[in-house]
N, C-alpha and C positions, 0 to 999 in steps of 0.2 A: 700400517699396524702389523707388527710380527706376532706370530703365534707359533707354537710348535707346529712343523709342518706335517706331523702325523695327525693332530687332532684339530686342524685348521676348521673343519665343519662339523665338529663333534661336541665340543665343549658347550655345556650350557650355562647361562648366567644364573638358572632357577633350579631346574630339575637335575637330580643327581644322574651322573653317568657312570654305570657299574661295569666292572670287568670281571669276567668269571673264568673258572677254570674249564678245561675241556670236559671234564666229567659233568660239571654242572650245566654246561650247554647241551650235552647229549642227553641228560635227564629232562631238561626243559623241553627238548625236542620229543622225546618219548611221550612226556605227559600230555603234550598239546595234541599229538597224534591220536593217544588213546581216549581223551575227553574232549576234545573241542571239534570233533568230526572234520578235522583236517587230515586227509590221508598223507602218507609219507610220499607218494608220487606227485601229489598236489604241491607240496612243501617243495620238492624237489624241483619241479617245473617253475615255481616262483623264484626259486634260487637262479636257476638258469636263466629265466627272463631278465632278472637283474644284472646278470654278468653280460647278456647280449646288450643291454642298454647302456653300459659302461663302456663297452667296446665300440658300438656305434657311435657313441656321442664324443669320445675321447680321440678315437681314430677314424673319423668319418670316410677317409679316402681308402682305408685298408680293405683288400678285397682278398688276399691269399692269407689264411689263418690255419695255423697247426695247433691241434689240441691234443695234448697228452694225457692219456687216461691210465689209471692204474686200478684200483680195485675198491669195492665198498660203493657207498654212497657218494664219495668224491667223485669216483669215477661215473657214477650215473648222472651227476650235476655235469660233468665233461661232455657225455654222449648226447645229453638234452642241448647243450650249448652248441655243439656241432651240428646237430639236425636242425636247430631253429636257425642258425647262421646260413646252413645250407639252402633251406627252404626260402631265406631272403634273398639268395642269388649270390652267396660268397663261395669262393673256391676253398674248401675245408678240407683238410688232411688230418686224421686222427691216427694218432700213434699209440698202439696198445702195448702196455707192459705187461698186463696180467691177462691170461686168456678169457675171452669173453663168455666161455662157457661156465667159468667159475662164479659168474656174477649171480646173484639171487635177488629175488623178490622185487623191489622199485628199481634197483640198478639195472636188473635184467630187462625190465619193461622200457627203461631209458633207452638201453642198447638196442633193443628191436626196434624203437621209433627211429633211431639213428640210422640203422641198416637199410631203412626203407627210403632214405634221402639220397642225394647224389653224393655224399661224403665218399672220400676215398680213405679206406681204413688199411692200415699197415702195422704189422707186428714189429715192435722195436729190435726184437732178436733176430740175428742173422741178416742184417741189412746195412746199408751204408748210413752214416750219419744223416740227420735231416738238414742237408745243406742248401735246400731249394730256398728261393729269395721270399721267405714268409714276411708278413707285414706285422703280425701280432702272434704271439705264443700264448696258449692258455694252459695253465698248470692244473690239472685235475687228477694228480697221482694220488696223494694221501692227504688225510685230513687230520683231525684231533686226536685220533686213536694212537698215533706213533708214539711210543714211550722208549724206544731203544734206538741204538744208531741205524742209520739206513742200510738196507740190503746191498750188496755190491751192485746188482742189476739196477735198483733205484738210483744209487748213486750215480752210475755212469749216465744215466738218462738226465738227472739233474744237472750234472756237469755240462752235458751237451746243450740243454737249454740255456745255461748261463752264457754259452760261447756264440750264441746266434746273434747278438748285438740287435735285437729289436725289442720293442716292449712286451713285458710278460705280464699277463693278468692271473693271479693266483686266486683259487676258488677256495675260499673260506680261510685258508692258512697256507703259507708257502711250504711246500713240500720240505721236510727236514727241519723244520722249525718247531721246537717244543710248544704246545699251546700254553703250558702253565708257566715255564720260566723265562721263555725267550732264547733259551739257549739253542744253538745249532746242533743237530744230532747226526753230525757228519758235517757235510758242506749243503747248506740250504739253498733253495731257489732264490734269486734276488729278483724280486717282482718290482714291477713299476706301479702297481695297484694292486691291493688285495680287496676283494669283496667278501665281507665275513657275515655270517647269517646267525639269527636267533639271539645270540648274545656276544658281545665284544670279548675275545679271548685275551687274557691278560698277558701272554707272552708276546702278543704284538706290540706292546707298548713299553717293553723294558728290555735291557740286555741287547742281544743281537735283532730283536724283533723290529724296531723302527728302519734298520738297514735293510733287513730282508723283505719287509712289507711294502716299502713304499708308501703311496697314499692309501689310506685306509677308508674304504667305503662300507658303511653299516646298512644291512638289509634287515629289518625283524621279521619280514615275510608274513605279515598279518598275525603273527603270535603276540598275543598281549605281554606288555612289559611288567606285569604284576604278579607273575606265576611263582617267584621265589619260594612262597609259602607251601608250595606242593613239592618242594625237592625233598627226596628221602633223607634220612638221617645220615647215611653213610657218606653222602655228600656235603651236609652242612656240618658235620663234625670237624671238617677242616675249616679253621678260622679264615682261611684266605680264600674260600670258594667263591666269593664276590668281593671286590674290592672297589671303593669309591675312586674315581678318577677327578682330582681336585680341580677346582674352578677358582680362578684369582678374583673375578668380578663377584662371585658368591662369596667368597671369603673375605673381600674388603667390604662388602655389604655390612658385615658385623663389626666392622672396625669403627668406633663411634667418631664422630666429629668432634672437634675441640670446643669447649666451651670458652668464652672470653674471660670469664673471672678465674684465671689460672695462674700459675707461676712455675719456674723450673722444676721445682720438687714434685709437682703433680705428675710429671712424666717420667719420673724415676731416675735412678742413679746407676748407671753401669760401670762396674770395676772390671778392666780387662786386664788379665795378668799373662805376661809373656815379653818378647823381645829380649832374650838373652844376648850377651856379648856379641856384637858383630851382626846381629839379626832383627834390627829395629823395624825393618819393613813390614813384616806380617802384623804386628800389633798395631802398627800405625794404620794400615789398611781396615783392620777390624775397628778401630776406634772411630775413624772416619765414617764408615759405614753405620755405626750405632748413631752418631750424630745426624748424619743425613736423613735417617729414618725416623727421626723423632725423639730421640731420648733427651730428657731434660738437661741431664749431666752426665759426662762421661769422664772417668779417671783412668789412668794407665799406671800399673804397677810394673816397672821395668828394670832393667839391669842398669846400675848406677851410670855406666859408661856413657849412655846416650840419652838419659832423661831430658837433658837440655836441649838436645837435636830434636826430640819429638816435639816439644812445645814450642821451639821456634818454627818447625814446619807447620803446626796447627796449633795457633795460641788458644783455640777453644777449649783444648783439652787440658785436664789437669794431671800432670805427669809427675811422678816420684820414683826416685832411684831407691830400690829396695837392698839394703845390706843385711838387715837382721830382721828376725820375726816380728818384731814389734813394730817396725815400719809397716809391715803389711797388715797387721791385726787392727791397726786404727783405720785403715782404707776399707777393711772389710767390714768393719762395724758401721761405717756411713754408706755403704752400698746397699741398693734394693736387690740387685741381680748381679751374679759373678759369672764371667767367661775366662777361661784358662785354655792355653795352649799355643796360639799362634806364636811362632818365633821362641818358644819356651825352652827347648833344648832337653838334655836328660842329665845335665851334670849335678852336683850336690846343690848348687843354688836353685836349679829348676826343681829338684826332689823337694827341698825345703818348702819353696812356695806352694807347691803342689800339696803337701801334706797339710800344710796350715790351712789353705783355702778349703780343701774337701772336709777337714775337721770342723771348720767355722760353718760350712754350709750344712753339714749334718747336724750340727747343734741348733742353727737357727731355723733351718727349713727354707732358706732362701734359694730360689731357683738358680740352677748352675749350668752354664753351656760349656761342654767340654769338647776340645778338636785337637788335631794335630799331636804334638808331643803330649798334650795332656792325656789323651788316649794311650799313647805308648806308655806312659807312666802308671796309667789306670790299669793296664794289664798286669802289672805286678801285684796287684791289690786284690783279694777276694772280698769285695763289699757289694752290696746292692742299696742303691739309693733311688727312692721314688721322685726326688724332687731334680734329678739332673737331666739334661739333654745331651745324647751322645751323637755325634755327627761324623762318623768314619767314612772314607772313601774304601773301595774293595781291599786295597793292600793293607790298611790299617785293621779291617774287619777280619782278615786272615790271622793277621799276628794276634789280635785280642781274643781270638776263638778257633782253637786248634781244630782242624777238621772243616771250617767253615769253607763252603765251596763258591766259587764266583758263578757257577753254572745255574743255582737257582737262588735268586736275590730274596725272594720272598721267605724262603726257609732262613736265610742267612740272617736278615734283620730280625726275624721272630726269635732264632736262638740267641742273638746277642741280647736282647731285650730280655730273655729268660735269664741269662747269665748275669746282666749287669742291672736290671731294673729300670725305672724311669721312661723316657721316650727315646726312641732310637730311629735316625734316619740313615739310610746307606745310600751314599751319593754314586751318581752315575748316570747312565743313559736310562731315564725312568726311575728318578729317585724314588725309593720305596721308604715307607714310614711305619712302624708298628709300636704301639704304647701298651701292650699287654691285654688291650680289648679289642683292637681291630687295626687293620691294615689301610694304607692309603697309598696313591701313587700320584706324582706330579708330573704332568704331560708335557711340560715346558722345557726348554733347554736345547742346547746345540753344540756341535763339536767344538766350536770357536771356544767354549768356556773350560776346555781342557788345558789350562795354563795355571802356572803357579800363582797364588794369592786369592783364587776364587772361593776357596773354603774359608780362608781368613774373613773376606767380606761376608760371607754367609754367616758366619759366628756372629759378627757384629750386628747383623740384621735381627737375628733371633733373639739375641740378648736385649737389644733395643725395644722389642715388642715385649718381651717378658716385663721390662722395665716400665712399659705404658700399661701395665696391669692386664696384659692379654694372657689368658690361661696357657700353661706350657703346651697342652695338647693342640691348642690354637696355634700358639706362636710358632710351633715347628712347621706347621702345615702353611699357614699364611707367608712365613719367612722363606721357606724353600721355593714357594711360588712367585714371590716378589724376585727374588733374586735369579731364578731361571728366566721368568718373563722380561726381566730387564735385559738380560743376556740376550734373548730373541729380539728384542728391539735393536739392541747394538748391532747384531749380526743382519738384521733386515735393512737397517741403513747404511752400513759400511762392509758387510761380509764378515765371515765367522774368522779368517785368517788374520793373525796380527791383533786380535782382541786382547787388552789389558784388563786386569781386574778392576782397576780404578776407573775404566770406562763406564761401569755400571753405576757409579756413585750419583751423577746428576740424574740418571735416569730413576733410579730408586726414589730419590727426592720427589720427582714427579708421580711416581706410582702411588705413593703413600698419601699424596694429596688428591688422589682420585683422577689424575691426568694421565693419558695415554693408554688407558685400560682397555678401551673399546668404543 
C-alpha cells in the first residue's frame, strides 16, 4: 500500500493531524514552559534525546557524527545531541557557526554540557571544509525563526553539508526552509530525516518542504496536543495558523454506502464541457474519471468535429457536438453538476460555451468545477460565485491573480478565493485548499503525477462527487485525496516515471469502493 512518503507514519484514520505556522509552535512552546512546569531546558533535552534515538535506530553502525550548530535554541538542541552521543561512545565533531559566547539561557546550558564531554569542537570560520569521513550529519543551525534569505556564512555551511554525501538529520526544520510556506530561503539543507517538535510545521508538507525534509518524525515532547485555545490573538488572527492535514480513510468514512433501491439518476448527472477542435483527449479523461468514481450519468458537450469519436471510444458517455448556444442550454438543464475547462481552448467557440455555462450555473445555483482554459477565460471576468470549485495549478494561479507568488501557496490560495469566491485548490506538492472558512492540505501525491492529463482526471473526480450529493467543501477534499492517493498507489507498484493520467482510473474505482485504502 502506497502513501505519501512524507506522511507515511503520521496520517490518522480518526484523530485530526494539524499543521502549524512557526509562530504558533513558538507560542505553544512558550505557553507550555510558563504554565506546565516544564522548563525550556527539559524540553530541549527531550528534543535532543528524540534525535539521538532516530540516529541510533536508523544508522546503528554510524560512529563518526558531525553536528553543525548555529545559534538560539536550535543550536542548544545540537549541543545536547552532540554531548549525549559522545557520552554513548560516538566520535562527535561539533562545527560552530555562531560564537558560543553569544548563546543565552538554555542554549548556553546545553553548550556547557557539551563542552564537558569528549566532543571535538571547531569553528567553521577559517578552517578547511568538513571533509572527514563522517557517517551522519546533524543540522542544528537555524529553526523556525528564519524569515529572510540565509546569511552568506550560513549559506556556505548549508552548501557544504549538502555536498558531504551522507545522511543528514535536520533538527526541527531543515535550515533554509521557511516553516510557514515551504519555500527555500536561499538553498536549504537536503535532509534525509527531519525530527520536528511540539507541532508539525506546515512548510514541511508543501512546496519545497517534502524534498528538503525527507522523512518526517514528529515528537510532541510531552506537551499536550490540546493547547491551541491558549494561543494569543496575534497568532490566531492568521486563518492559516493551523491547518488540517487531510486523511483519505477519514474522508471516505463519510462517503455513504449505496442503497439497493436506487437508479442512475440517484447518483447525479455530470455535464463536462470542453474538447475543442483537435483536443478531445482531455475531456475524455475527465468523463471517464467521472464514470469510474460513481456518477450515474455523464454527458459531454464538445466540439462537433469529434463527438462521434468520443462515444466510439467510450459508449457509456452521452456526447453531443455543440454548434449553437441552444445545443448547450438543453444539456445544462439536464445536468446536476457542470465541469468546464479540459481541452476547452480560448477561441470564440470556447468563449460562448464558457459564458453560457457560467450564466446558467449562476441562475440555477448548480455546483460548477472549473479547470484549465475554463480558468484562463474566467480571468477575463470580474465575478464572484460561491457555488464553483476552482482547481488551478501554480501557473494558472499566477495568471488569474496578478502578484500571486509561488513562494507562499497558503497565501496564494487564500487570495484566489477572496478574489473569485467559492472553493479553491492550488495543485502541486502539498495541494492546498481554501473555502473562505479555513485551509486544508492534501498530504498525498508524488512527482510521477506531473504529467499531462492529471488535472483533467481530477476535474472529473470532483464533479462526480458533487453529482453524488457530496457537498462542495467535502467533494473538493475527498476528490483531491482520492486522486493523489491513487497516484501514490500507481507509483508504489510501478514507479513514478512514465505514469499516465489514465493509469489512475482503475485505481480510483477501487478506492471509491473502499478497497486499497489501508
